[in-house]
Backbone of each chain as ProteinMPNN parsed JSONL, in Angstrom:
{"seq_chain_A": "XXXXXXXXXXXXXXXXXXXXXXXXXXXXXXXXXXXXXXXXXXXXXXXXXXXXXXXXXXXXXXXXXXXXXXXXXXXXXXXXXXXXXXXXXXXXXXXXXXXXXXXXXXXXXXXXXXXXXXXXXXXXXXXXXXXXX", "coords_chain_A": {"N_chain_A": [[0.848, -1.207, 0.0], [0.472, 2.24, -0.798], [2.274, 4.947, 0.704], [1.395, 7.513, 0.437], [-1.227, 9.615, -1.07], [-0.64, 9.613, -3.744], [-0.298, 8.326, -7.085], [1.516, 5.399, -8.298], [3.391, 6.302, -10.139], [4.163, 8.751, -9.241], [5.205, 8.643, -6.73], [7.279, 9.495, -4.124], [8.398, 8.386, -1.893], [9.74, 5.654, -0.212], [9.653, 4.553, 2.284], [8.642, 5.383, 5.684], [9.387, 6.712, 8.813], [8.25, 7.383, 12.032], [9.612, 9.7, 14.176], [9.123, 11.443, 16.325], [5.934, 11.414, 17.465], [3.592, 13.108, 15.476], [5.277, 15.248, 15.29], [7.966, 14.937, 14.303], [9.641, 13.227, 11.681], [11.037, 10.663, 9.476], [11.635, 10.023, 6.134], [12.422, 7.71, 3.445], [13.964, 7.398, 0.263], [14.863, 5.599, -2.473], [16.655, 6.311, -5.36], [15.81, 5.374, -8.337], [17.788, 4.548, -11.037], [16.545, 4.151, -13.462], [14.396, 5.815, -13.522], [12.19, 7.939, -15.332], [12.705, 10.737, -15.499], [15.424, 11.077, -15.169], [16.569, 10.506, -17.602], [16.333, 12.73, -19.211], [17.142, 14.847, -17.703], [20.032, 15.429, -16.787], [20.562, 14.769, -20.327], [22.922, 12.256, -20.514], [24.093, 13.198, -18.231], [22.834, 12.636, -15.598], [20.729, 14.021, -13.085], [19.09, 14.603, -10.047], [16.118, 16.401, -10.203], [15.631, 19.666, -8.769], [13.012, 20.494, -8.143], [11.777, 18.08, -7.749], [13.066, 17.162, -5.508], [11.981, 18.898, -3.658], [9.378, 17.938, -3.84], [9.744, 15.394, -2.718], [10.214, 16.171, -0.062], [7.759, 17.395, 0.503], [5.961, 15.24, 0.287], [6.869, 13.627, 2.386], [6.355, 15.332, 4.542], [3.596, 15.417, 4.358], [2.903, 12.788, 5.065], [3.79, 12.752, 7.701], [2.043, 14.626, 8.813], [-0.432, 13.419, 8.72], [-3.19, 13.715, 7.739], [-6.729, 13.224, 7.146], [-7.536, 13.325, 4.425], [-6.031, 14.208, 1.253], [-3.055, 16.219, 1.432], [-2.015, 19.408, 0.404], [0.586, 21.043, -1.384], [1.411, 24.268, -0.413], [3.155, 26.424, -0.095], [6.621, 27.266, -0.518], [9.805, 27.863, 0.984], [12.926, 29.398, 1.331], [14.527, 27.296, 0.241], [17.451, 25.412, -0.237], [19.811, 24.071, -2.396], [22.265, 22.126, -1.86], [24.064, 20.084, -2.484], [24.626, 17.984, -5.322], [22.195, 15.535, -6.227], [22.107, 12.189, -7.094], [21.398, 9.508, -9.501], [20.644, 6.261, -8.163], [21.33, 6.858, -5.59], [20.337, 7.064, -2.114], [17.895, 8.873, -0.502], [17.588, 10.421, 2.652], [14.933, 11.8, 4.27], [14.179, 14.174, 6.356], [11.637, 15.525, 8.274], [10.118, 18.167, 10.101], [7.468, 19.263, 12.041], [6.716, 22.571, 12.348], [4.747, 24.453, 12.899], [1.231, 24.575, 13.237], [-1.798, 25.74, 12.067], [-5.18, 26.448, 11.741], [-6.118, 25.505, 8.51], [-3.595, 25.094, 7.663], [-0.094, 24.137, 7.716], [3.291, 24.436, 8.741], [6.472, 23.19, 7.827], [9.815, 22.119, 8.538], [12.405, 20.955, 6.476], [14.939, 18.571, 5.865], [17.104, 17.107, 3.659], [19.112, 14.37, 3.207], [22.004, 12.717, 1.847], [23.395, 9.908, 2.835], [25.502, 11.078, 5.399], [25.532, 13.642, 4.488], [24.163, 16.822, 3.991], [21.988, 17.482, 1.468], [19.879, 19.016, 0.534], [17.808, 21.598, 1.871], [15.071, 23.247, 3.507], [11.987, 25.104, 3.94], [8.496, 24.327, 4.037], [5.0, 24.733, 3.329], [1.958, 23.076, 3.943], [-1.421, 22.5, 2.934], [-4.712, 21.667, 4.024], [-6.752, 21.978, 2.286], [-7.628, 22.933, -1.113], [-8.219, 25.56, -1.387], [-7.471, 27.334, 0.645], [-5.8, 29.491, 0.838], [-6.106, 32.638, 1.513]], "CA_chain_A": [[0.0, 0.0, 0.0], [1.271, 3.454, -0.906], [2.306, 5.807, 1.898], [0.766, 8.8, 0.122], [-2.35, 9.433, -2.011], [-0.164, 9.679, -5.132], [-0.166, 7.091, -7.849], [2.882, 4.857, -8.244], [4.303, 7.066, -10.994], [4.584, 10.01, -8.622], [5.493, 8.386, -5.315], [8.669, 9.819, -3.817], [8.732, 7.844, -0.572], [9.716, 4.195, -0.11], [9.302, 4.199, 3.668], [8.585, 6.551, 6.566], [9.512, 6.341, 10.23], [7.915, 8.474, 12.944], [10.643, 9.881, 15.21], [8.329, 11.982, 17.438], [4.59, 11.424, 16.885], [3.011, 14.411, 15.149], [6.265, 16.34, 15.348], [9.176, 14.75, 13.506], [9.706, 11.913, 11.067], [12.071, 10.54, 8.445], [11.323, 9.168, 5.008], [13.549, 7.265, 2.626], [13.652, 7.2, -1.154], [15.963, 5.19, -3.359], [16.453, 6.949, -6.671], [15.995, 4.367, -9.383], [18.423, 5.14, -12.233], [15.664, 4.028, -14.635], [13.293, 6.796, -13.451], [12.202, 8.614, -16.639], [13.231, 12.099, -15.524], [16.892, 11.08, -15.244], [17.007, 10.413, -19.0], [16.346, 14.053, -19.859], [17.6, 15.882, -16.757], [20.191, 15.911, -18.157], [21.071, 13.657, -21.144], [24.325, 11.921, -20.285], [24.543, 13.778, -16.955], [21.585, 12.603, -14.808], [20.735, 14.78, -11.831], [17.74, 14.692, -9.472], [15.634, 17.796, -10.317], [15.353, 20.337, -7.504], [11.57, 20.5, -7.846], [11.385, 16.753, -7.238], [13.547, 17.094, -4.12], [10.928, 19.56, -2.876], [8.246, 17.009, -3.797], [10.091, 14.384, -1.7], [9.996, 16.78, 1.257], [6.319, 17.624, 0.677], [5.301, 13.953, 0.536], [7.231, 13.201, 3.745], [5.61, 16.195, 5.467], [2.201, 14.991, 4.298], [2.761, 11.557, 5.848], [3.927, 13.131, 9.121], [0.871, 15.414, 9.241], [-1.505, 12.424, 8.901], [-4.537, 14.238, 7.528], [-7.604, 12.19, 6.596], [-7.508, 13.358, 2.966], [-4.75, 14.643, 0.715], [-2.542, 17.537, 1.822], [-1.53, 20.049, -0.817], [1.704, 21.978, -1.213], [0.877, 25.628, -0.466], [4.244, 27.404, -0.203], [7.983, 26.818, -0.188], [10.566, 29.014, 1.461], [14.335, 29.235, 1.729], [15.14, 26.021, -0.132], [18.846, 25.452, -0.686], [20.243, 22.807, -3.006], [23.672, 22.273, -1.488], [24.863, 19.047, -3.14], [23.854, 17.266, -6.341], [21.638, 14.224, -5.861], [22.336, 11.417, -8.31], [20.732, 8.205, -9.584], [21.095, 5.153, -7.32], [21.532, 7.284, -4.208], [19.152, 6.983, -1.251], [17.66, 10.109, 0.253], [16.924, 10.463, 3.961], [14.132, 13.034, 4.213], [13.715, 14.43, 7.727], [10.692, 16.641, 8.318], [9.711, 18.567, 11.447], [6.332, 20.194, 12.062], [7.055, 23.774, 13.114], [3.556, 25.183, 13.337], [-0.016, 24.196, 12.582], [-2.862, 26.682, 12.415], [-6.247, 26.36, 10.762], [-5.94, 24.465, 7.501], [-2.209, 25.144, 7.185], [0.99, 23.725, 8.609], [4.634, 24.703, 8.213], [7.444, 22.146, 8.141], [11.217, 22.235, 8.157], [12.812, 19.718, 5.804], [16.367, 18.38, 5.591], [17.292, 15.903, 2.842], [20.52, 13.969, 3.261], [22.505, 11.496, 1.215], [24.331, 9.532, 3.904], [25.529, 12.139, 6.409], [25.688, 14.932, 3.827], [22.922, 17.557, 3.698], [21.918, 17.826, 0.048], [18.831, 20.028, 0.326], [17.017, 21.924, 3.056], [14.172, 24.382, 3.33], [10.714, 25.042, 4.661], [7.334, 24.266, 3.159], [3.691, 24.739, 3.969], [0.919, 22.232, 3.35], [-2.794, 22.907, 3.223], [-5.704, 20.589, 3.97], [-7.692, 22.215, 1.186], [-7.039, 23.605, -2.269], [-8.652, 26.957, -1.465], [-7.338, 27.951, 1.964], [-4.905, 30.652, 0.81], [-6.918, 33.843, 1.31]], "C_chain_A": [[0.879, 1.25, 0.0], [1.187, 4.285, 0.379], [1.531, 7.1, 1.682], [-0.388, 8.572, -0.852], [-1.908, 9.397, -3.475], [-0.18, 8.302, -5.795], [1.286, 6.651, -7.877], [3.884, 5.639, -9.096], [4.778, 8.367, -10.381], [4.775, 9.835, -7.114], [6.973, 8.635, -5.066], [9.027, 9.448, -2.374], [8.679, 6.33, -0.648], [9.279, 3.754, 1.28], [9.269, 5.473, 4.496], [8.569, 6.07, 8.005], [9.163, 7.571, 11.078], [9.003, 8.546, 14.03], [10.032, 10.463, 16.483], [6.915, 12.123, 16.89], [4.048, 12.845, 16.682], [4.003, 15.536, 15.06], [7.427, 16.159, 14.372], [9.195, 13.347, 12.935], [10.748, 11.889, 9.958], [11.614, 9.559, 7.37], [12.583, 8.749, 4.285], [13.076, 7.083, 1.194], [14.919, 6.8, -1.894], [15.655, 5.714, -4.752], [16.84, 5.972, -7.773], [16.632, 5.013, -10.621], [17.549, 5.067, -13.482], [14.494, 5.01, -14.584], [13.347, 7.701, -14.684], [12.823, 10.009, -16.62], [14.761, 12.142, -15.595], [17.386, 11.073, -16.695], [17.174, 11.794, -19.634], [16.845, 15.166, -18.949], [18.889, 15.39, -16.103], [20.754, 14.76, -18.995], [22.573, 13.442, -20.942], [24.872, 12.426, -18.957], [23.361, 13.814, -15.982], [21.738, 13.23, -13.434], [19.298, 14.862, -11.323], [17.265, 16.142, -9.549], [15.299, 18.384, -8.942], [13.883, 20.315, -7.153], [11.108, 19.145, -7.308], [11.95, 16.51, -5.837], [12.537, 17.781, -3.199], [9.712, 18.639, -2.761], [8.495, 15.889, -2.771], [9.793, 14.929, -0.309], [8.508, 16.964, 1.525], [5.591, 16.317, 0.979], [5.622, 13.443, 1.938], [6.465, 14.029, 4.778], [4.142, 15.778, 5.51], [1.963, 13.72, 5.112], [2.866, 11.876, 7.338], [2.651, 13.789, 9.633], [-0.355, 14.528, 9.46], [-2.905, 13.028, 8.828], [-5.41, 13.164, 6.896], [-7.623, 12.159, 5.063], [-6.119, 13.729, 2.487], [-4.353, 15.971, 1.357], [-1.857, 18.126, 0.599], [-0.389, 21.01, -0.496], [1.189, 23.399, -1.413], [1.968, 26.68, -0.613], [5.571, 26.719, 0.07], [8.793, 28.056, 0.154], [11.993, 28.58, 1.777], [14.913, 27.872, 1.378], [16.544, 26.254, -0.672], [19.213, 24.07, -1.226], [21.768, 22.779, -2.91], [24.576, 21.264, -2.2], [24.016, 18.378, -4.211], [23.383, 15.917, -5.807], [21.552, 13.396, -7.147], [21.558, 10.106, -8.31], [21.426, 7.175, -8.698], [21.491, 5.594, -5.902], [20.219, 7.119, -3.433], [19.063, 8.257, -0.43], [17.05, 9.789, 1.612], [16.237, 11.818, 4.044], [13.556, 13.278, 5.605], [12.825, 15.67, 7.73], [10.253, 16.889, 9.76], [8.559, 19.55, 11.331], [6.695, 21.379, 12.949], [5.824, 24.465, 13.682], [2.357, 24.695, 12.546], [-1.075, 25.19, 13.017], [-3.928, 26.65, 11.329], [-5.988, 25.218, 9.805], [-4.497, 24.327, 7.041], [-1.225, 24.615, 8.221], [2.318, 24.016, 7.939], [5.605, 23.644, 8.727], [8.851, 22.597, 7.759], [11.63, 20.902, 7.547], [14.321, 19.711, 5.572], [16.529, 17.056, 4.854], [18.787, 15.585, 2.799], [20.766, 12.773, 2.351], [23.62, 11.016, 2.125], [24.324, 10.657, 4.94], [25.499, 13.551, 5.804], [24.316, 15.578, 3.558], [22.954, 17.983, 2.234], [20.975, 19.0, -0.191], [18.167, 20.337, 1.664], [16.156, 23.144, 2.773], [12.914, 24.199, 4.153], [9.575, 24.989, 3.65], [6.064, 24.308, 3.99], [2.761, 23.812, 3.201], [-0.442, 22.762, 3.778], [-3.707, 21.684, 3.154], [-6.65, 20.761, 2.788], [-6.977, 22.921, 0.038], [-7.34, 25.098, -2.271], [-8.483, 27.694, -0.14], [-6.445, 29.181, 1.961], [-5.719, 31.88, 0.477], [-6.276, 35.011, 2.017]], "O_chain_A": [[1.89, 1.316, 0.698], [0.154, 4.313, 1.047], [1.063, 7.712, 2.642], [-0.528, 7.48, -1.404], [-2.736, 9.169, -4.357], [-0.087, 7.268, -5.134], [2.183, 7.419, -7.528], [5.081, 5.639, -8.81], [5.677, 9.02, -10.912], [4.538, 10.755, -6.332], [7.824, 8.045, -5.731], [9.843, 10.105, -1.729], [7.68, 5.771, -1.101], [8.624, 2.724, 1.443], [9.789, 6.509, 4.084], [7.837, 5.148, 8.366], [9.707, 8.655, 10.87], [9.271, 7.558, 14.714], [10.371, 10.039, 17.588], [6.705, 12.878, 15.94], [4.05, 13.665, 17.601], [3.622, 16.673, 14.781], [7.828, 17.106, 13.695], [8.815, 12.389, 13.608], [11.274, 12.924, 9.549], [11.255, 8.418, 7.66], [13.655, 9.325, 4.467], [11.945, 6.669, 0.943], [15.902, 7.54, -1.94], [14.539, 5.578, -5.253], [18.014, 5.777, -8.09], [16.056, 5.939, -11.191], [17.762, 5.808, -14.442], [13.679, 5.039, -15.506], [14.42, 8.181, -15.049], [13.41, 10.431, -17.617], [15.329, 13.142, -16.035], [18.476, 11.565, -16.989], [18.043, 12.001, -20.482], [16.959, 16.313, -19.382], [18.847, 14.965, -14.949], [21.369, 13.853, -18.435], [23.381, 14.342, -21.174], [26.006, 12.11, -18.598], [22.926, 14.894, -15.581], [22.72, 13.01, -12.725], [18.387, 15.159, -12.094], [17.932, 17.031, -9.018], [14.76, 17.7, -8.072], [13.531, 20.137, -5.987], [10.17, 19.069, -6.514], [11.379, 15.74, -5.064], [12.271, 17.305, -2.095], [9.087, 18.567, -1.703], [7.583, 15.486, -2.049], [9.196, 14.243, 0.521], [8.041, 16.72, 2.637], [4.702, 16.285, 1.831], [4.752, 12.887, 2.608], [5.981, 13.489, 5.774], [3.519, 15.785, 6.572], [0.933, 13.592, 5.775], [2.115, 11.329, 8.146], [2.228, 13.536, 10.761], [-1.215, 14.843, 10.282], [-3.706, 12.869, 9.749], [-4.906, 12.29, 6.191], [-7.715, 11.085, 4.469], [-5.142, 13.585, 3.222], [-5.21, 16.75, 1.774], [-1.194, 17.411, -0.152], [-0.401, 21.696, 0.526], [0.602, 23.71, -2.45], [1.724, 27.733, -1.203], [5.639, 25.723, 0.791], [8.507, 29.155, -0.322], [12.229, 27.544, 2.399], [15.715, 27.336, 2.142], [16.785, 27.171, -1.457], [18.956, 23.047, -0.592], [22.468, 23.33, -3.759], [25.734, 21.567, -2.486], [22.809, 18.22, -4.031], [24.082, 15.253, -5.041], [20.999, 13.842, -8.152], [21.11, 9.642, -7.262], [22.642, 7.217, -8.511], [21.941, 4.771, -5.105], [19.14, 7.046, -4.02], [20.014, 8.663, 0.238], [16.118, 8.992, 1.715], [16.88, 12.859, 3.906], [12.561, 12.661, 5.988], [13.219, 16.731, 7.247], [10.045, 15.954, 10.534], [8.653, 20.547, 10.615], [6.949, 21.221, 14.143], [5.847, 24.992, 14.794], [2.448, 24.435, 11.346], [-1.232, 25.452, 14.21], [-3.626, 26.804, 10.145], [-5.677, 24.101, 10.222], [-4.2, 23.543, 6.141], [-1.481, 24.639, 9.425], [2.461, 23.865, 6.725], [5.568, 23.254, 9.894], [9.051, 23.344, 6.801], [11.249, 19.842, 8.044], [14.903, 20.707, 5.143], [16.138, 16.005, 5.362], [19.607, 16.416, 2.409], [19.887, 11.944, 2.115], [24.679, 11.641, 2.189], [23.256, 11.138, 5.319], [25.446, 14.538, 6.536], [23.43, 14.956, 2.973], [23.827, 18.742, 1.813], [21.247, 19.87, -1.019], [17.985, 19.445, 2.493], [16.474, 23.964, 1.912], [12.795, 23.27, 4.951], [9.677, 25.534, 2.551], [6.051, 23.97, 5.173], [2.777, 23.77, 1.971], [-0.592, 23.382, 4.831], [-3.505, 20.786, 2.337], [-7.277, 19.8, 2.342], [-5.871, 23.437, 0.197], [-6.773, 25.834, -3.078], [-9.27, 28.588, 0.17], [-6.337, 29.858, 2.984], [-6.0, 32.148, -0.691], [-6.799, 36.124, 1.972]]}, "seq_chain_B": "XXXXXXXXXXXXXXXXXXXXXXXXXXXXXXXXXXXXXXXXXXXXXXXXXXXXXXXXXXXXXXXXXXXXXXXXXXXXXXXXXXXXXXXXXX", "coords_chain_B": {"N_chain_B": [[4.359, 41.674, 28.481], [7.406, 43.491, 27.652], [7.089, 46.641, 25.952], [6.793, 46.585, 22.44], [8.269, 48.031, 19.636], [6.744, 49.857, 16.909], [8.29, 49.965, 14.596], [9.871, 47.715, 14.912], [8.026, 45.631, 14.682], [7.148, 46.124, 12.113], [9.444, 45.55, 10.676], [9.582, 42.82, 11.156], [7.34, 41.918, 9.727], [8.027, 42.733, 7.125], [10.293, 41.16, 6.657], [9.318, 38.579, 6.731], [7.022, 38.206, 5.223], [5.079, 38.362, 2.141], [4.785, 41.299, 0.62], [2.339, 43.58, -0.675], [2.474, 46.241, -0.855], [4.647, 49.147, -0.426], [7.085, 49.037, 2.211], [7.283, 51.462, 3.631], [4.794, 52.495, 3.432], [3.244, 51.267, 5.281], [1.284, 51.753, 7.993], [0.441, 52.195, 11.511], [-2.233, 51.601, 11.723], [-2.882, 50.45, 9.343], [-4.647, 47.972, 7.617], [-3.701, 44.523, 7.775], [-4.642, 42.395, 6.318], [-6.91, 41.668, 3.596], [-9.042, 43.9, 1.554], [-7.469, 46.944, 0.496], [-5.282, 46.655, 2.087], [-2.111, 45.657, 3.592], [-1.772, 43.373, 2.218], [-1.423, 40.744, 3.031], [-1.697, 37.128, 3.211], [-3.186, 33.955, 4.237], [-1.013, 32.241, 4.372], [1.093, 33.971, 4.867], [0.259, 34.77, 7.387], [0.579, 32.446, 8.915], [3.346, 32.142, 8.679], [4.129, 34.467, 9.961], [3.256, 34.001, 12.589], [5.015, 31.97, 13.285], [7.424, 33.39, 13.204], [6.976, 35.288, 15.225], [6.806, 33.638, 17.445], [9.387, 32.618, 17.477], [10.877, 34.956, 17.835], [9.82, 36.312, 20.085], [8.944, 34.38, 21.819], [6.277, 33.88, 22.169], [3.426, 32.062, 21.651], [1.03, 31.695, 19.09], [-1.656, 29.873, 18.647], [-4.192, 29.539, 17.775], [-6.416, 30.021, 15.136], [-8.438, 31.947, 15.142], [-7.728, 33.702, 17.19], [-5.343, 34.583, 16.07], [-6.314, 35.952, 13.811], [-7.69, 38.075, 15.031], [-5.672, 39.324, 16.524], [-3.902, 40.091, 14.543], [-4.956, 42.147, 12.978], [-3.938, 44.665, 12.372], [-0.716, 46.34, 12.537], [-0.851, 47.795, 14.848], [-2.877, 46.542, 16.426], [-1.638, 44.124, 16.75], [0.631, 44.829, 18.18], [-0.546, 45.736, 20.565], [-1.793, 43.374, 21.414], [0.426, 41.668, 21.799], [1.662, 43.04, 23.878], [-0.02, 42.473, 25.965], [0.446, 39.866, 26.578], [1.82, 37.373, 28.772], [5.255, 37.473, 29.669], [7.482, 35.01, 28.455], [8.664, 32.628, 30.762], [8.578, 34.437, 32.795], [7.71, 35.209, 36.19], [4.399, 34.767, 37.482]], "CA_chain_B": [[5.78, 41.767, 28.161], [7.854, 44.86, 27.366], [6.539, 47.257, 24.742], [7.53, 46.347, 21.2], [8.069, 49.223, 18.804], [6.097, 49.692, 15.61], [9.336, 49.68, 13.609], [10.311, 46.326, 15.099], [6.994, 44.762, 14.097], [7.154, 46.332, 10.661], [10.601, 44.794, 10.178], [9.195, 41.404, 11.216], [6.425, 41.674, 8.611], [8.769, 42.891, 5.867], [11.241, 40.058, 6.501], [8.686, 37.256, 6.715], [5.792, 38.144, 4.429], [5.107, 38.887, 0.778], [4.013, 42.538, 0.695], [1.823, 44.142, -1.927], [2.745, 47.693, -0.829], [5.996, 49.445, 0.053], [7.135, 49.027, 3.683], [7.076, 52.802, 4.211], [3.358, 52.804, 3.384], [2.547, 50.543, 6.346], [1.092, 52.512, 9.223], [0.002, 51.404, 12.658], [-3.629, 51.193, 11.55], [-3.095, 49.829, 8.022], [-5.031, 46.55, 7.739], [-2.707, 43.578, 7.243], [-5.326, 41.464, 5.407], [-8.141, 42.143, 2.958], [-8.959, 45.023, 0.616], [-6.808, 48.151, 0.982], [-4.37, 46.261, 3.169], [-0.727, 45.315, 3.252], [-1.897, 42.299, 1.227], [-1.002, 39.437, 3.533], [-2.672, 36.039, 3.11], [-3.117, 33.023, 5.368], [0.347, 31.695, 4.443], [1.875, 34.99, 5.578], [-0.153, 34.748, 8.794], [1.253, 31.313, 9.564], [4.769, 32.479, 8.738], [4.29, 35.521, 10.967], [3.136, 33.393, 13.926], [6.282, 31.261, 13.536], [8.446, 34.41, 13.483], [6.679, 35.879, 16.541], [7.174, 32.648, 18.461], [10.857, 32.54, 17.534], [11.47, 36.219, 18.292], [9.354, 36.756, 21.403], [8.565, 33.238, 22.644], [4.823, 33.9, 22.394], [2.801, 31.194, 20.65], [-0.358, 31.916, 18.674], [-2.01, 28.559, 18.117], [-5.593, 29.521, 17.368], [-6.583, 30.872, 13.953], [-9.303, 33.082, 15.464], [-6.886, 34.631, 17.956], [-4.402, 35.174, 15.114], [-7.045, 36.929, 12.982], [-7.998, 39.265, 15.826], [-4.428, 40.003, 16.919], [-3.16, 40.576, 13.381], [-5.725, 43.05, 12.113], [-2.984, 45.702, 11.959], [0.455, 46.319, 13.422], [-1.279, 48.357, 16.126], [-3.56, 45.511, 17.23], [-0.648, 43.092, 17.072], [1.477, 45.372, 19.245], [-1.339, 45.719, 21.802], [-1.991, 41.986, 21.828], [1.699, 41.161, 22.33], [1.937, 43.711, 25.156], [-0.875, 41.875, 27.003], [0.822, 38.479, 26.828], [2.873, 37.217, 29.778], [6.593, 37.224, 29.128], [7.849, 33.615, 28.7], [9.628, 32.44, 31.837], [8.383, 35.418, 33.867], [6.849, 34.739, 37.281], [3.093, 35.432, 37.392]], "C_chain_B": [[6.135, 43.213, 27.804], [7.271, 45.351, 26.039], [7.434, 46.956, 23.534], [7.243, 47.513, 20.274], [7.386, 48.865, 17.487], [7.127, 49.312, 14.545], [9.81, 48.233, 13.695], [9.298, 45.356, 14.478], [6.945, 44.908, 12.582], [8.301, 45.537, 10.024], [10.276, 43.293, 10.138], [8.296, 41.039, 10.027], [7.177, 41.726, 7.285], [9.667, 41.683, 5.616], [10.561, 38.701, 6.291], [7.497, 37.112, 5.784], [6.011, 38.703, 3.03], [4.183, 40.108, 0.744], [3.518, 42.97, -0.673], [1.959, 45.663, -1.939], [4.158, 47.909, -0.289], [5.993, 49.484, 1.584], [6.842, 50.395, 4.291], [5.598, 53.216, 4.192], [2.58, 52.118, 4.503], [2.486, 51.41, 7.599], [0.579, 51.61, 10.328], [-1.41, 50.859, 12.455], [-3.894, 50.54, 10.196], [-3.507, 48.369, 8.196], [-3.957, 45.644, 7.131], [-3.321, 42.655, 6.19], [-6.54, 42.149, 4.76], [-7.922, 43.348, 2.062], [-8.305, 46.251, 1.261], [-5.773, 47.887, 2.057], [-2.942, 46.121, 2.678], [-0.709, 44.16, 2.247], [-1.437, 40.942, 1.716], [-2.107, 38.396, 3.319], [-2.448, 35.054, 4.258], [-1.731, 32.373, 5.495], [1.265, 32.675, 5.167], [1.548, 34.96, 7.071], [0.543, 33.617, 9.542], [2.737, 31.612, 9.735], [5.042, 33.512, 9.832], [4.165, 34.944, 12.386], [4.412, 32.63, 14.291], [7.359, 32.274, 13.931], [8.233, 35.039, 14.859], [7.09, 34.925, 17.655], [8.689, 32.571, 18.609], [11.449, 33.797, 18.162], [11.088, 36.553, 19.734], [8.94, 35.61, 22.325], [7.083, 33.182, 22.947], [4.144, 33.121, 21.27], [1.38, 31.655, 20.354], [-0.789, 30.625, 17.991], [-3.429, 28.493, 17.558], [-5.796, 30.513, 16.218], [-7.44, 32.106, 14.255], [-8.528, 34.145, 16.25], [-5.921, 35.347, 17.006], [-5.087, 36.252, 14.279], [-7.308, 38.214, 13.756], [-6.736, 40.044, 16.172], [-3.765, 40.671, 15.73], [-3.999, 41.445, 12.449], [-4.835, 44.16, 11.552], [-1.759, 45.583, 12.858], [0.095, 46.845, 14.808], [-1.952, 47.316, 17.013], [-2.582, 44.414, 17.633], [0.242, 43.559, 18.23], [0.729, 45.35, 20.587], [-1.499, 44.295, 22.332], [-0.709, 41.415, 22.452], [2.001, 41.759, 23.704], [1.134, 43.091, 26.293], [-0.452, 40.447, 27.362], [1.911, 38.394, 27.894], [4.212, 36.907, 29.119], [6.976, 35.771, 29.442], [8.901, 33.527, 29.809], [9.451, 33.411, 32.987], [7.474, 34.831, 34.95], [5.523, 35.484, 37.214], [2.93, 36.488, 38.492]], "O_chain_B": [[5.249, 44.057, 27.67], [7.001, 44.564, 25.131], [8.659, 47.059, 23.603], [6.094, 47.936, 20.143], [7.446, 47.727, 17.022], [6.875, 48.451, 13.702], [10.112, 47.605, 12.68], [9.678, 44.382, 13.828], [6.727, 43.935, 11.86], [8.136, 44.931, 8.966], [10.652, 42.593, 9.199], [8.467, 39.991, 9.404], [6.987, 40.867, 6.424], [9.788, 41.231, 4.478], [11.163, 37.782, 5.736], [7.011, 36.0, 5.575], [6.981, 39.413, 2.766], [2.961, 39.978, 0.826], [4.179, 42.76, -1.69], [1.6, 46.308, -2.924], [4.785, 46.988, 0.234], [5.012, 49.915, 2.19], [6.222, 50.481, 5.351], [5.207, 54.174, 4.859], [1.383, 52.359, 4.659], [3.514, 51.753, 8.184], [0.317, 50.425, 10.118], [-1.745, 49.786, 12.956], [-5.018, 50.117, 9.929], [-2.799, 47.604, 8.852], [-3.378, 45.967, 6.094], [-2.63, 42.188, 5.285], [-7.111, 43.086, 5.318], [-6.79, 43.773, 1.831], [-8.558, 46.558, 2.426], [-5.427, 48.773, 2.838], [-2.613, 46.419, 1.53], [0.262, 43.992, 1.51], [-1.096, 40.076, 0.911], [-3.29, 38.731, 3.255], [-1.622, 35.293, 5.139], [-1.32, 31.997, 6.593], [2.105, 32.275, 5.973], [2.434, 35.105, 7.913], [1.033, 33.802, 10.656], [3.314, 31.369, 10.795], [6.05, 33.441, 10.535], [4.895, 35.36, 13.286], [4.841, 32.635, 15.444], [8.116, 32.047, 14.876], [9.197, 35.296, 15.58], [7.647, 35.338, 18.673], [9.212, 32.471, 19.719], [12.408, 33.719, 18.929], [11.921, 37.017, 20.512], [8.619, 35.843, 23.491], [6.67, 32.505, 23.888], [4.265, 33.468, 20.095], [0.62, 31.968, 21.27], [-0.34, 30.321, 16.886], [-3.814, 27.5, 16.941], [-5.407, 31.677, 16.306], [-7.206, 33.18, 13.699], [-8.665, 35.341, 15.993], [-5.706, 36.554, 17.116], [-4.529, 37.327, 14.059], [-7.169, 39.311, 13.215], [-6.725, 41.274, 16.121], [-3.127, 41.712, 15.886], [-3.758, 41.462, 11.242], [-4.97, 44.544, 10.39], [-1.761, 44.82, 13.823], [0.654, 46.408, 15.814], [-1.645, 47.21, 18.201], [-2.684, 43.845, 18.72], [0.562, 42.788, 19.135], [1.301, 44.99, 21.616], [-1.361, 44.04, 23.528], [-0.752, 40.765, 23.496], [2.527, 41.078, 24.584], [1.541, 43.164, 27.452], [-0.939, 39.884, 28.342], [2.816, 39.227, 27.93], [4.28, 36.169, 28.136], [6.814, 35.335, 30.582], [9.895, 34.254, 29.797], [10.079, 33.258, 34.035], [6.573, 34.047, 34.651], [5.496, 36.681, 36.928], [1.892, 37.145, 38.567]]}, "name": "protein", "num_of_chains": 2, "seq": "XXXXXXXXXXXXXXXXXXXXXXXXXXXXXXXXXXXXXXXXXXXXXXXXXXXXXXXXXXXXXXXXXXXXXXXXXXXXXXXXXXXXXXXXXXXXXXXXXXXXXXXXXXXXXXXXXXXXXXXXXXXXXXXXXXXXXXXXXXXXXXXXXXXXXXXXXXXXXXXXXXXXXXXXXXXXXXXXXXXXXXXXXXXXXXXXXXXXXXXXXXXXXXXXXXXXXXXXXXXXXXX"}
């Protein structure tokens, strides 16, 4: 069973471990070299796209938040892409709930390959598609 | 808690929110949300509550309280002034 509401073609989590219930958790994703986006990003020089690293963080945050329905990405802030992420590497995706209010929640995300921080930033998820007013 | 200056709160808003007007146009009574306002939305409100908690140690956990406190910089300043200082003896 999938960890997230996404279909198998857009799942960016293989597993998820709760570190502190409702507060902090860690997902894992092995980056299959056969994933279609590696073929074109970039030809002969495959590199995990930054937007998909953000998607990894958003999916991990969504699992941590444990909402009854889908949670939607509402904002991203201060993302830094510090190291390239390559095919056949495994990402550790640590997410921490910083604040929840109304239909929104803000998370801190740190994505590592082994001990090395590859990407970090903050994101907000929304329980609904129309809560940004 | 101790009085917080208008300039300090304005700096907090400018650094943490997406403004639709120039910072110098923000007055104490300028609405933060809605028509004719600074142009903040609910994402800015959440971001602002995180910044307030980090800067002053005062948590705003209720959306209704946040809406009332954040009507303008003036209401926010008054609301913050009424909150007990974290760690202070009652």
